[in-house]
C-alpha positions in Angstrom: 31.8 77.7 74.2 34.1 77.4 71.1 33.5 75.2 68.0 35.0 71.7 68.2 37.6 70.9 65.5 39.7 67.8 65.0 43.3 67.9 66.2 44.5 67.3 62.6 43.4 70.9 61.9 46.1 72.2 64.2 49.6 72.3 62.7 51.2 71.2 66.0 49.2 68.0 66.0 49.5 67.2 62.3 51.7 64.2 61.2 55.2 65.0 60.4 55.6 66.3 56.8 51.8 66.4 56.2 50.2 69.5 54.9 47.5 70.7 57.2 44.1 70.9 55.5 42.7 74.2 54.6 39.8 75.3 56.6 36.5 74.9 54.8 38.0 72.6 52.1 35.5 69.9 50.9 36.1 66.3 51.6 37.1 64.2 48.6 34.1 62.3 47.0 34.3 58.5 46.5 35.2 57.4 43.0 32.3 56.9 40.6 31.3 53.3 39.8 30.4 52.7 36.2 27.0 51.0 35.6 27.3 47.4 34.4 25.4 46.7 31.2 23.4 43.5 31.3 22.9 42.1 27.8 19.8 40.2 26.8 19.7 37.1 24.6 17.5 37.2 21.6 14.6 34.7 22.3 14.2 33.8 18.6 17.8 32.7 18.5 17.1 30.2 21.3 14.0 29.0 19.6 15.7 28.6 16.3 18.5 26.6 17.8 16.0 24.2 19.5 13.9 23.9 16.3 16.9 23.2 14.1 18.1 20.4 16.4 14.7 18.8 16.6 14.3 19.1 12.8 17.6 17.2 12.4 16.1 14.1 13.8 12.5 14.3 12.9 10.1 16.3 10.7 12.8 18.2 8.9 10.3 20.3 6.9 7.8 20.9 9.6 10.4 22.3 12.1 13.2 23.2 9.7 11.5 25.8 7.5 9.9 27.8 10.4 13.3 27.5 12.2 15.1 29.0 9.2 12.7 31.9 9.2 13.1 32.4 13.0 16.9 32.3 12.5 17.0 35.1 9.9 14.6 37.2 12.0 16.8 36.7 15.1 19.9 37.8 13.2 18.1 40.8 11.9 17.1 41.8 15.4 20.6 41.3 16.8 22.2 43.4 14.0 19.8 46.3 14.8 20.2 46.1 18.6 23.8 45.7 19.8 22.6 44.9 23.4 21.1 41.6 22.2 23.1 38.5 22.4 22.7 35.2 20.6 24.4 35.8 17.3 26.4 32.5 17.6 23.3 30.5 18.4 21.4 32.0 15.5 24.3 31.2 13.1 24.6 27.7 14.4 20.9 27.1 14.2 20.8 28.3 10.6 23.7 25.9 9.7 22.0 22.9 11.4 18.6 23.9 9.9 19.8 24.0 6.3 21.7 20.7 6.8 18.5 19.2 8.2 16.4 20.3 5.2 18.9 19.0 2.7 19.1 15.6 4.5 15.4 15.2 4.6 15.1 16.2 1.0 17.7 13.5 0.1 15.7 10.9 2.1 12.2 11.9 1.0 12.8 12.4 -2.7 13.3 8.7 -3.5 10.3 7.8 -1.3 8.1 10.2 -3.1 9.3 8.8 -6.5 8.4 5.3 -5.4 5.0 6.4 -4.1 4.2 8.3 -7.4 5.3 5.3 -9.5 3.1 3.0 -7.3 0.2 5.4 -7.7 0.7 5.4 -11.5 0.7 1.6 -11.5 -2.4 1.5 -9.4 -4.2 3.8 -11.9 -3.2 1.7 -14.8 -4.4 -1.4 -13.1 -7.7 0.2 -12.3 -8.2 1.2 -15.9 -7.3 -2.3 -17.1 -9.9 -3.8 -14.7 -12.5 -1.3 -16.0 -11.9 -2.3 -19.6 -12.3 -6.0 -18.7 -15.6 -5.3 -16.9 -16.9 -3.3 -19.8 -15.9 -5.9 -22.4 -17.5 -8.6 -20.4 -20.8 -6.6 -20.0 -20.9 -5.9 -23.8 -20.1 -9.6 -24.6 -23.0 -10.7 -22.4 -25.5 -8.5 -24.3 -24.0 -9.6 -27.7 -24.6 -13.2 -26.7 -28.2 -12.4 -25.7 -28.7 -10.6 -29.1 -27.3 -13.7 -30.9 -29.5 -16.1 -28.8 -32.7 -14.2 -29.9 -31.8 -13.7 -33.6 -29.3 -16.5 -34.4 -26.5 -14.0 -35.4 -24.4 -11.2 -34.1 -24.5 -7.6 -35.4 -22.3 -7.0 -38.4 -19.3 -4.7 -38.3 -21.5 -2.1 -40.1 -24.3 -2.3 -37.6 -21.7 -2.3 -34.8 -22.5 -2.2 -31.1 -25.1 0.5 -31.8 -27.4 -2.5 -32.7 -27.6 -3.0 -28.9 -29.0 0.5 -28.5 -31.1 1.2 -31.5 -32.8 -1.4 -33.8 -30.8 -2.0 -37.1 -32.5 -0.9 -40.3 -30.2 -2.8 -42.6 -29.7 -6.5 -43.2 -29.5 -8.8 -41.5 -32.4 -7.3 -39.4 -33.1 -8.9 -36.1 -36.6 -10.5 -35.8 -36.6 -10.2 -32.0 -35.0 -7.0 -30.8 -34.8 -5.4 -27.4 -32.8 -2.4 -26.3 -30.0 -3.9 -24.4 -28.1 -0.7 -23.6 -29.5 2.8 -23.1 -26.0 4.1 -23.9 -22.8 2.3 -24.9 -20.0 2.5 -22.4 -16.7 4.2 -23.4 -13.3 3.0 -22.4 -11.3 4.8 -19.6 -9.6 7.0 -22.2 -13.0 8.3 -23.6 -13.0 6.2 -26.8 -15.6 3.8 -28.1 -14.9 0.1 -27.8 -14.0 -1.5 -31.2 -16.2 -4.2 -32.5 -15.7 -6.4 -35.6 -17.7 -9.2 -37.0 -16.2 -11.3 -38.5 -13.1 -10.6 -36.4 -9.6 -9.9 -37.6 -7.9 -10.9 -34.4 -10.4 -13.6 -33.6 -11.2 -15.3 -37.0 -13.7 -17.7 -35.4 -15.8 -15.0 -33.8 -16.0 -11.3 -33.1 -13.4 -8.8 -32.1 -14.2 -6.6 -29.1 -11.5 -4.5 -27.4 -10.3 -1.1 -26.4 -7.8 0.9 -28.4 -6.0 1.8 -25.2 -4.4 5.1 -24.3 -2.7 5.5 -27.6 -6.0 4.8 -29.5 -4.3 2.4 -31.9 -6.6 -0.4 -33.1 
């Protein structure tokens, strides 16, 4: 029994004008299909865009600064790896992030200035109240000294007469230690005492020289 062959292999059965195929010739192979490249989006670019949008409306520094860092890292990764996408998102995120930080700086700077000024005023008020309390405490002990002896310490004896017994005239006949240590004002200076007073001609002067230490 002979080998079976298609009719087209015989010239008498071939289509008119067609060239009969050569025996043993290989069949044509199908055209090659090029592989399709699937690009991947850089995750940091997505995160940066989300963080920058959030920072625009709230917590500009908390989300804005980390977002700017993520944006620059994402751009660096995209430049090194051409298969990564997301360059546009990273650039847009950087622009929004920097705008957000500038806006929040503009808003926060005046608020910080007011807060600092309020804090400074509070400190000054606290120091003033302390001076008043110290002066009142010293006045109380001076009045006690005067009630026991009939006179106040002189300018020369000073407030130290409330701590150690004076050895010069007028000497107190009844003396008790009324202070173990004299208080200092909030600026570290001694309180100023004068008897007779220059500012209070009918009594004694007792005051703080203040921060400039000017009596």
